[in-house]
C-alpha positions in Angstrom: 0.2 9.7 10.7 3.5 10.6 9.0 6.3 8.2 9.6 9.9 9.0 8.8 12.1 6.7 6.7 14.2 5.8 9.8 11.1 4.9 11.8 9.6 3.0 8.9 12.7 0.9 8.6 12.7 0.2 12.3 8.9 -0.6 12.4 9.0 -3.0 9.4 12.5 -4.4 10.2 14.0 -4.0 6.8 17.2 -2.6 5.2 17.6 0.6 3.3 18.4 -1.2 0.1 15.2 -3.3 0.3 13.1 -0.2 0.9 14.8 1.5 -2.1 14.1 -1.5 -4.3 10.4 -1.6 -3.2 10.0 2.1 -3.9 11.7 1.7 -7.3 9.3 -1.2 -8.1 6.4 1.1 -6.9 5.3 -1.5 -4.4 5.5 1.4 -1.9 4.7 5.0 -2.7 5.7 7.3 0.1 4.6 10.9 0.2 7.0 13.8 0.2 10.3 14.1 -1.6 12.8 11.4 -2.4 15.1 13.0 0.0 12.6 13.1 2.9 9.8 10.7 2.2 7.1 10.1 4.7 5.2 6.9 5.2 1.8 6.0 6.6 0.2 3.2 8.5 -1.0 1.9 5.1 2.6 1.7 3.9 3.5 -0.3 7.0 0.7 -2.7 6.3 1.6 -3.0 2.7 5.3 -3.7 3.5 4.2 -6.4 6.0 2.0 -7.9 3.2 5.0 -7.9 0.8 7.2 -9.5 3.4 4.6 -12.2 4.1 4.1 -12.9 0.4 7.9 -13.3 -0.1 9.0 -15.0 3.1 5.9 -17.0 4.3 4.4 -17.9 0.9 7.5 -17.9 -1.3 6.1 -15.5 -3.9 8.7 -14.2 -6.4 9.1 -10.5 -7.3 7.0 -10.8 -10.4 4.2 -12.5 -8.4 4.4 -9.8 -5.7 3.8 -7.1 -8.3 0.8 -8.9 -9.8 -0.7 -9.5 -6.3 -0.2 -5.9 -5.3 -1.8 -4.7 -8.5 -4.8 -6.9 -7.9 -5.1 -5.7 -4.3 -5.0 -2.1 -5.5 -7.7 -2.9 -8.0 -9.9 -4.5 -5.4 -9.6 -1.6 -3.0 -10.3 0.8 -5.9 -13.5 -1.2 -6.8 -14.5 -1.2 -3.1 -14.1 2.5 -2.9 -16.2 3.0 -6.0 -18.9 0.7 -4.7 -19.1 2.6 -1.4 -19.4 5.9 -3.4 -22.2 4.3 -5.5 -24.0 3.1 -2.4 -23.8 6.6 -0.9 -25.1 8.2 -4.1 -28.0 5.7 -4.2 -28.8 6.5 -0.6 -28.8 10.2 -1.3 -31.0 9.8 -4.3 -33.4 7.6 -2.4 -33.7 10.1 0.4 -34.4 12.9 -2.0 -37.4 11.0 -3.6 
């Protein structure tokens, strides 16, 4: 689902400046152009995670960057594991 910048700001409850800073830090990576970016449900979840880390847990900006990097690595490994499992299943079925 494509979400406009205006709708994203409303859904997440944040200011333009904060969104611009998070995009500059590459904490959020909207699709489309910088003039008309589009966001997804994943971007909303990620923004809510960032807000929770900062507000509820008191994590500073450097810590947020580290945590997001680790989360991205974890999801990348999870995706790779699922691909390996599927390849193993396919190979097992062929034998």
